[in-house]
C-alpha positions as CSV (number, residue, x, y, z in Angstrom):
1,M,0.0,0.0,0.0
2,K,2.8,2.4,0.8
3,K,4.3,1.8,-2.6
4,D,1.1,2.7,-4.4
5,L,0.8,5.9,-2.3
6,F,4.4,6.8,-3.1
7,Q,3.9,6.3,-6.8
8,N,1.1,8.9,-6.7
9,I,3.3,11.5,-5.1
10,E,4.8,13.9,-7.6
11,F,8.1,15.6,-6.7
12,D,9.5,18.5,-8.5
13,E,13.1,19.5,-8.5
14,L,12.6,21.9,-5.5
15,D,11.1,19.1,-3.4
16,R,14.1,16.9,-4.4
17,A,16.5,19.7,-3.5
18,I,14.8,20.1,-0.1
19,L,14.9,16.4,0.6
20,R,18.6,16.2,-0.4
21,E,19.5,19.0,1.9
22,L,17.5,17.6,4.8
23,Q,19.1,14.1,4.3
24,N,22.5,15.8,4.5
25,N,21.6,18.0,7.5
26,A,18.2,17.8,9.1
27,R,19.1,20.7,11.4
28,I,19.5,23.2,8.6
29,T,17.3,26.3,9.2
30,N,14.5,27.1,6.7
31,A,16.3,30.4,6.1
32,N,19.6,28.6,5.1
33,L,17.7,26.0,3.1
34,A,15.8,28.7,1.3
35,R,19.1,30.4,0.4
36,K,20.6,27.2,-0.9
37,I,17.8,26.3,-3.2
38,H,16.8,29.8,-4.2
39,L,13.3,29.8,-2.8
40,S,11.6,32.0,-0.2
41,Q,11.6,30.9,3.4
42,P,7.8,30.6,3.6
43,A,7.7,28.5,0.5
44,V,10.4,26.1,1.9
45,H,8.4,25.9,5.2
46,N,5.2,25.1,3.3
47,R,6.9,22.4,1.1
48,I,8.5,20.7,4.2
49,K,5.1,20.7,6.0
50,K,3.5,19.1,2.9
51,L,6.3,16.5,2.7
52,E,5.8,15.7,6.4
53,K,2.0,15.5,6.1
54,R,2.3,13.1,3.1
55,G,4.6,10.9,5.1
56,V,7.6,11.4,2.9
57,I,9.5,12.8,5.8
58,K,8.9,10.3,8.6
59,R,11.1,11.8,11.4
60,Y,14.2,13.8,12.2
61,S,17.1,12.2,14.1
62,A,20.7,12.5,15.2
63,E,23.2,10.0,13.8
64,L,25.5,8.9,16.6
65,D,28.9,7.3,16.3
66,S,28.2,4.1,18.2
67,E,31.9,3.3,18.6
68,I,32.6,6.5,20.4
69,I,29.8,5.9,22.9
70,G,31.0,2.3,23.6
71,Y,29.0,0.2,21.1
72,D,31.9,-1.3,19.2
73,L,30.3,-4.5,18.0
74,I,28.0,-4.3,14.9
75,C,26.6,-7.6,13.6
76,F,24.0,-9.0,11.4
77,L,21.9,-11.9,12.7
78,Q,20.1,-14.0,10.1
79,I,17.2,-16.1,11.4
80,R,15.6,-19.0,9.6
81,T,12.1,-19.8,11.0
82,D,9.5,-22.5,10.4
83,G,7.7,-19.8,8.4
84,T,4.4,-19.9,10.2
85,P,2.8,-16.5,10.4
86,Q,2.1,-16.7,14.2
87,H,5.8,-17.5,14.9
88,L,7.0,-14.7,12.6
89,R,4.6,-12.2,14.4
90,C,5.8,-13.4,17.8
91,I,9.5,-13.0,16.7
92,R,8.8,-9.6,15.2
93,D,6.9,-8.4,18.3
94,T,9.7,-9.6,20.6
95,I,12.6,-8.3,18.6
96,V,11.5,-4.9,17.2
97,P,11.3,-3.1,20.6
98,L,14.8,-4.1,21.7
99,S,17.2,-1.2,21.7
100,Q,20.1,-3.4,20.4
101,V,18.2,-3.9,17.2
102,Q,18.8,-1.1,14.7
103,E,17.1,-2.8,11.8
104,C,14.8,-5.8,11.4
105,H,13.8,-7.1,7.9
106,H,11.5,-9.9,6.7
107,L,13.3,-11.5,3.8
108,T,12.9,-13.9,0.9
109,G,15.6,-16.5,0.4
110,E,17.4,-18.9,2.7
111,Y,16.7,-16.9,5.9
112,D,13.5,-15.2,6.9
113,I,14.7,-12.4,9.2
114,L,17.7,-10.2,9.1
115,L,18.7,-8.1,12.2
116,K,21.3,-5.4,12.4
117,L,22.5,-5.3,16.0
118,V,24.7,-2.8,17.8
119,L,26.3,-4.1,21.0
120,R,29.2,-3.4,23.3
121,T,30.9,-6.8,23.4
122,R,30.8,-10.4,22.2
123,Q,29.4,-11.3,25.7
124,E,26.4,-8.9,25.0
125,L,25.9,-10.7,21.7
126,E,25.9,-14.1,23.4
127,A,23.5,-12.8,26.1
128,F,21.2,-11.3,23.4
129,I,21.0,-14.6,21.5
130,N,20.4,-16.6,24.7
131,E,17.9,-14.3,26.3
132,Y,15.9,-13.0,23.3
133,I,16.4,-15.3,20.3
134,S,16.9,-18.9,21.5
135,P,13.7,-19.0,23.6
136,L,11.5,-18.0,20.7
137,N,9.3,-20.7,19.1
138,G,9.8,-21.4,15.4
139,I,13.5,-20.6,15.2
140,Q,15.3,-23.2,13.1
141,Q,18.7,-21.7,12.4
142,L,20.8,-18.6,13.2
143,Q,23.8,-17.2,11.4
144,T,25.8,-14.3,12.9
145,N,28.1,-12.1,10.9
146,I,30.3,-9.7,12.8
147,V,31.3,-6.5,11.1
148,L,35.1,-6.1,10.9
149,S,35.0,-2.7,9.2
150,E,32.5,-0.4,7.7
151,F,33.0,0.9,4.2
152,K,29.7,2.8,3.9
153,N,26.8,3.5,6.2
154,S,24.0,5.7,4.8
155,N,20.3,6.1,5.3
156,D,20.0,8.5,2.4
157,T,17.3,7.6,-0.1
158,P,18.2,8.2,-3.8
159,L,16.1,11.1,-5.2
160,D,16.8,10.9,-8.9
């Protein structure tokens, strides 16, 4: 349903320019944004409000350096389930609220769920699996991939 809604949204180049700038720096003032894209401040404000109302802009947030604040372990946990809808819902409802989970995706292919976790240590990873994942019904297999280094990390959506 979201996709159909999105396909009906028309963007002009000014909307794209606003969205590019906001993806780069969500704290930019409307005045500075207006100067950058050569539009009046009230027009920028109105366009941003419309983009928010239409759900294009979901939220504003600060991107933290997890390593600096002590979360040095990033890993991806792949989960294969028995595929039953009630087990998938239970797993989703258990996992999504956990603060260690940065991303949770339902997949096609060999595994059903992919989690991106941010943790402090290997011991926290082990505790996470033992406390939250292992007790869940319907889990058939886990695969954990620990990130050694990060080449790119971006939440920017292409606007072309």
